SEVODREN-15756 format. One line per field, with one value per residue (C-alpha): residue number from 1; x, y, z; residue in one letter. Coordinates in pm, 1 decimal. Layout:
BEGIN
num	NUM|... $
u	X|... $
v	Y|... $
w	Z|... $
residuo	A|... $
END
This chain:
BEGIN
num	1|2|3|4|5|6|7|8|9|10|11|12|13|14|15|16|17|18|19|20|21|22|23|24|25|26|27|28|29|30|31|32|33|34|35|36|37|38|39|40|41|42|43|44|45|46|47|48|49|50|51|52|53|54|55|56|57|58|59|60|61|62|63|64|65|66|67|68|69|70|71|72|73|74|75|76|77|78|79|80|81|82|83|84|85|86|87|88|89|90|91|92|93|94|95|96|97|98|99|100|101|102|103|104|105|106|107|108|109|110|111|112|113|114|115|116|117|118|119|120|121|122|123|124|125|126|127|128|129|130|131|132|133|134|135|136|137|138|139|140|141|142|143|144|145|146|147|148|149|150|151|152|153|154|155|156|157|158|159|160|161|162|163|164|165|166|167|168|169|170|171|172|173|174|175|176|177|178|179|180|181|182|183|184|185|186|187|188|189|190|191|192|193|194|195|196|197|198|199|200|201|202|203|204|205|206|207|208|209|210|211|212|213|214|215|216|217|218|219|220|221|222|223|224|225|226|227|228|229|230|231|232|233|234|235|236|237|238|239|240|241|242|243|244|245|246|247|248|249|250|251|252|253|254|255|256|257|258|259|260|261|262|263|264|265|266|267|268|269|270|271|272|273|274|275|276|277|278|279|280|281|282|283|284|285 $
u	-960.9|-839.2|-686.3|-821.8|-540.4|-621.2|-473.9|-199.8|-280.3|3.7|-11.6|-51.6|-81.9|-404.2|-643.0|-721.7|-1037.4|-856.5|-596.5|-798.0|-1005.1|-656.6|-586.8|-915.9|-885.5|-556.2|-639.0|-940.8|-688.3|-465.5|-711.0|-825.0|-502.1|-450.5|-824.3|-726.8|-423.5|-597.2|-834.9|-488.6|-335.2|-580.7|-394.6|-332.8|-754.8|-807.9|-522.7|-624.3|-1028.3|-832.2|-661.0|-965.3|-1139.4|-874.1|-864.5|-1196.7|-1266.3|-935.7|-1018.4|-1377.2|-1359.9|-985.1|-997.5|-1430.5|-1453.1|-1136.5|-1244.3|-1562.6|-1741.8|-2005.7|-2349.0|-2256.3|-2574.5|-2309.7|-2042.1|-1628.9|-1777.6|-1933.6|-1628.6|-1426.5|-1545.1|-1508.1|-1131.7|-1049.5|-1246.6|-988.1|-722.0|-769.6|-851.3|-506.7|-321.1|-508.8|-354.1|-2.5|-123.4|-43.2|275.7|367.4|253.0|462.2|750.6|680.9|621.4|958.3|1163.7|984.7|1037.3|670.4|738.4|948.7|693.2|450.2|735.2|739.8|373.1|172.2|14.0|-24.4|225.0|-48.2|-262.7|-33.9|-50.5|-400.8|-488.6|-286.5|-479.6|-809.8|-790.2|-683.2|-1052.9|-1140.1|-997.1|-1107.2|-1438.3|-1443.8|-1250.2|-1557.9|-1832.2|-1628.8|-1553.8|-1901.5|-2041.1|-1803.3|-1930.0|-2264.4|-2183.8|-1990.2|-2272.6|-2208.6|-2488.9|-2575.6|-2762.9|-2792.7|-2970.8|-2851.7|-2714.4|-2505.5|-2396.2|-2314.4|-2138.5|-1914.7|-1803.2|-1746.8|-1553.4|-1339.7|-1300.9|-1165.2|-915.1|-827.1|-768.7|-573.5|-365.5|-322.5|-136.1|113.3|243.3|264.7|515.7|693.5|681.1|850.7|1129.7|1203.8|1161.6|1113.4|848.0|1065.0|1189.8|835.5|692.3|923.5|942.8|560.2|443.3|671.7|453.9|149.2|133.0|220.8|-52.1|-268.0|-233.9|-184.2|-518.0|-868.1|-923.0|-928.3|-924.4|-1027.2|-757.8|-872.5|-608.2|-320.1|-10.6|-81.7|150.1|-3.9|-312.4|-281.0|-91.1|-402.6|-585.4|-508.0|-425.8|-609.2|-653.0|-875.9|-1050.6|-1151.4|-1271.0|-1466.7|-1626.3|-1704.1|-1843.4|-2084.2|-2211.1|-2272.1|-2462.1|-2182.2|-2076.3|-2193.4|-2345.1|-2127.2|-1822.1|-1808.0|-1503.9|-1240.1|-1243.6|-1027.0|-1159.8|-1049.9|-1272.1|-1517.6|-1588.4|-1409.0|-1580.1|-1476.3|-1143.8|-1083.2|-1197.3|-964.9|-736.9|-762.3|-804.4|-430.5|-284.5|-380.9|-273.1|69.6|142.1|-28.8|225.1|527.6|454.7|343.0|751.5|870.0|743.3|864.9|1241.5|1208.1|1077.0|1361.1|1636.7 $
v	-4009.3|-3750.0|-3443.9|-3132.0|-2874.9|-2487.3|-2274.3|-2036.6|-1664.5|-1447.6|-1130.4|-914.4|-1069.8|-994.1|-1256.5|-1289.7|-1081.9|-817.1|-804.8|-771.9|-530.3|-317.0|-356.7|-222.0|76.2|171.8|126.0|341.3|576.7|553.3|617.8|863.1|1047.7|1023.2|1181.4|1431.4|1507.6|1485.5|1745.7|1972.0|1966.1|1979.6|1955.8|1626.1|1567.5|1854.9|1708.4|1310.5|1474.1|1661.1|1457.5|1209.4|1529.9|1606.3|1210.0|1211.7|1558.1|1469.9|1147.5|1195.2|1473.5|1409.7|1067.1|1049.9|1086.9|888.7|517.6|344.2|113.6|-63.1|-125.8|69.7|299.1|542.8|535.6|516.6|775.4|515.0|211.7|476.7|565.4|263.9|265.3|596.6|433.0|179.9|381.6|616.3|349.5|213.9|574.1|645.5|331.5|459.8|736.2|377.9|379.0|737.8|824.2|518.2|659.1|978.9|896.2|723.4|1016.8|1244.8|1049.5|979.5|581.2|597.7|835.1|531.3|260.2|438.7|407.9|156.4|29.4|-261.9|-259.8|-383.4|-57.3|131.1|-6.6|-145.0|263.5|391.3|142.1|198.4|590.1|578.6|411.4|799.6|926.9|647.8|707.7|1087.9|1024.2|757.3|1063.9|1334.5|1100.9|972.3|1352.7|1414.5|1070.0|1218.2|1575.4|1392.4|1100.5|815.7|630.7|370.3|118.9|-162.2|-230.9|38.0|-306.4|-388.8|-3.6|-75.0|-399.6|-201.2|59.5|-209.3|-422.9|-85.0|-3.1|-349.9|-395.6|-96.3|-190.1|-506.0|-300.6|-45.2|-364.6|-411.3|-33.7|-81.7|-315.3|-87.7|230.4|70.3|-91.3|252.7|452.7|781.0|910.9|1053.8|705.3|522.5|740.8|649.8|260.8|280.0|420.9|187.4|-62.4|108.6|254.2|-100.4|-217.8|2.7|62.5|-267.7|-326.8|-261.3|33.8|282.6|98.7|-257.5|-503.6|-722.4|-548.1|-619.4|-816.5|-1186.8|-1158.8|-836.2|-927.4|-1236.7|-1022.7|-757.5|-1068.3|-1199.5|-859.3|-766.6|-413.2|-583.9|-790.6|-527.6|-299.6|-555.0|-617.6|-299.9|-207.6|-566.3|-460.5|-79.5|-217.0|-72.3|-348.7|-409.8|-694.6|-624.4|-610.9|-926.7|-947.0|-1232.4|-1624.7|-1610.6|-1715.7|-1415.3|-1165.5|-1410.2|-1398.5|-1068.7|-1064.1|-1419.2|-1301.5|-965.5|-1127.9|-1407.6|-1131.5|-914.2|-1251.3|-1335.0|-947.2|-982.8|-1318.3|-1216.5|-879.6|-818.6|-1086.0|-879.6|-551.9|-682.2|-831.2|-537.2|-323.4|-502.6|-507.8|-134.4|-22.2|-273.1|-110.8 $
w	3864.4|3617.0|3647.1|3487.6|3415.9|3430.0|3116.7|3301.0|3226.5|3236.8|3366.2|3111.3|2833.0|2662.1|2502.4|2093.8|2155.2|2351.1|2096.0|1773.6|1970.0|2076.3|1625.2|1531.8|1811.7|1646.2|1313.8|1349.4|1491.7|1264.5|969.7|1178.0|1112.3|770.7|693.5|896.7|716.1|378.1|552.3|643.6|319.0|57.1|-242.2|-224.7|-286.6|-518.7|-759.1|-672.1|-819.0|-1042.8|-1302.7|-1378.1|-1454.9|-1693.8|-1833.1|-1868.8|-2078.0|-2319.2|-2348.6|-2419.9|-2629.9|-2839.3|-2911.4|-2905.3|-3225.3|-3357.4|-3173.8|-3269.5|-3069.6|-3273.5|-3162.9|-2848.8|-2753.1|-2604.9|-2816.5|-2680.1|-2413.7|-2284.9|-2315.4|-2171.1|-1823.9|-1691.9|-1812.1|-1663.4|-1343.4|-1326.4|-1401.2|-1082.0|-838.2|-956.4|-935.2|-623.0|-456.6|-494.3|-215.7|52.4|-74.8|-119.7|227.6|392.6|243.3|354.0|666.7|739.4|559.9|828.8|1131.4|1194.7|1098.5|1450.4|1676.2|1580.0|1688.3|2082.8|2118.9|2286.2|1982.6|1770.2|1439.5|1157.7|1262.8|1063.6|703.7|838.7|893.6|603.5|295.4|448.0|492.5|125.5|-1.4|171.0|-152.8|-388.5|-294.9|-392.5|-723.4|-842.2|-711.8|-940.4|-1194.7|-1218.5|-1217.1|-1459.2|-1703.0|-1627.0|-1813.5|-2112.2|-2219.3|-1960.8|-1879.4|-1605.0|-1786.5|-1569.7|-1281.6|-970.2|-765.3|-1061.2|-1061.1|-681.0|-723.1|-1002.3|-722.1|-459.0|-691.2|-795.3|-442.4|-350.5|-618.6|-536.1|-134.8|-217.6|-495.2|-170.1|-4.0|-307.8|-298.0|69.9|19.1|-195.5|-30.2|275.0|71.3|-120.2|140.4|-41.2|-160.8|-530.1|-611.9|-487.1|-718.1|-987.7|-925.7|-888.5|-1228.5|-1392.9|-1343.5|-1355.0|-1660.6|-1858.9|-1589.6|-1704.7|-2101.4|-2178.7|-2090.1|-2244.5|-2074.3|-2386.1|-2660.3|-2740.8|-2785.6|-3036.5|-3317.3|-2983.7|-3183.8|-3006.6|-2750.8|-2641.9|-2674.2|-2405.9|-2194.5|-2177.0|-2180.6|-1848.7|-1718.4|-1362.0|-1510.1|-1807.1|-1616.5|-1376.0|-1681.9|-1844.5|-1548.4|-1494.8|-1807.8|-1791.8|-1466.5|-1566.2|-1840.7|-2097.8|-2337.5|-2715.9|-2883.3|-3182.4|-2991.3|-2744.1|-2531.0|-2655.0|-2581.0|-2300.6|-1979.0|-1778.1|-1992.6|-2007.2|-1644.9|-1527.1|-1197.8|-1082.4|-1246.8|-1065.6|-727.6|-755.9|-833.1|-493.8|-280.8|-418.5|-404.4|-47.0|18.2|-111.8|-35.4|301.2|503.5|285.9|371.5|780.6|731.0|589.0|848.4|1136.6|987.7|903.0|1233.4|1426.7|1266.9 $
residuo	M|T|A|T|T|T|P|V|Q|V|P|G|D|P|G|L|V|E|R|L|R|I|V|V|I|D|S|V|T|V|T|K|R|N|V|I|K|I|K|R|V|P|D|V|L|V|F|A|T|L|S|P|I|M|F|V|L|L|F|A|Y|V|F|G|T|A|I|Q|V|P|G|M|E|G|G|Y|R|E|F|L|I|A|G|I|F|V|Q|T|V|V|F|G|A|T|F|T|G|A|G|L|A|E|D|M|Q|K|G|I|I|D|R|F|R|S|L|P|M|A|P|V|A|V|L|V|G|R|T|V|S|D|V|V|I|N|V|V|S|L|V|V|M|S|L|T|G|L|V|V|G|W|R|I|R|G|S|V|L|D|A|V|L|A|Y|V|L|L|L|L|F|A|Y|A|L|S|W|M|M|A|T|V|G|L|L|V|R|A|P|E|V|F|N|N|A|S|F|M|V|I|F|P|L|T|F|L|A|N|T|F|V|P|I|D|D|L|P|T|V|L|K|V|F|A|E|W|N|P|V|S|A|L|A|Q|A|S|R|E|L|F|G|N|T|S|P|L|A|P|P|S|D|A|W|S|M|Q|H|P|V|A|T|T|L|I|W|V|V|V|I|L|L|I|F|I|P|L|S|L|R|Q|Y|Q|R|T|V|S|R $
END
């Protein structure tokens, strides 16, 4: 005779499915809160879209006549736009860290802590809402690029994949910025700290110029820079590459889409746990 045991249900302890449902509902609520905040403070969205337009116009008309990309039908302007896309989504990821630092400074995080909500929803809602800013920025930049002569020369499916890849990378980077924002706890400090990282990443890459003529050490860094992989992947998917200017022989440049996806997974695996741990430490003080 065998005895059977029935799992003990602890009163008030929801199951896994119920906990996931609560996380999703709370995350959607926080996402709506952040999107509404953007609507009520339109300056954030205005400057987030004006900056890319300024970069496109300045680089296209100032450097467009000085930098030559042989064999590319649209010239330097087609080479440029993918780099501007990458730079913009990377800068757009900083809204996550700045927003969290501002919420901590104003006591909003303390209010969230007093509510019966899933703690992870604060971070998920923050990172997801910033995808909205990146989507708007990409739409504005695409229209501006078309005005200055950029064209999508690949298939529609490849172009959609390029936009998805840009947003995926931006989302992953948002978790990194969330960790930094929770550490510094002041928007001004976060801006200074994030720019010290972002500027080298975006300029020591193939975002604005080919990397063939860089010194050896800088060239190797640029070849394995995730920003370079994303820019190269975007150019290939948009059809903005030149047979006369092939990428370097580095594996990352020969397989930029795979390299970008690997970076996305690595960043998420590292910084989601780190940001959640830092958030728990912050709210427990």
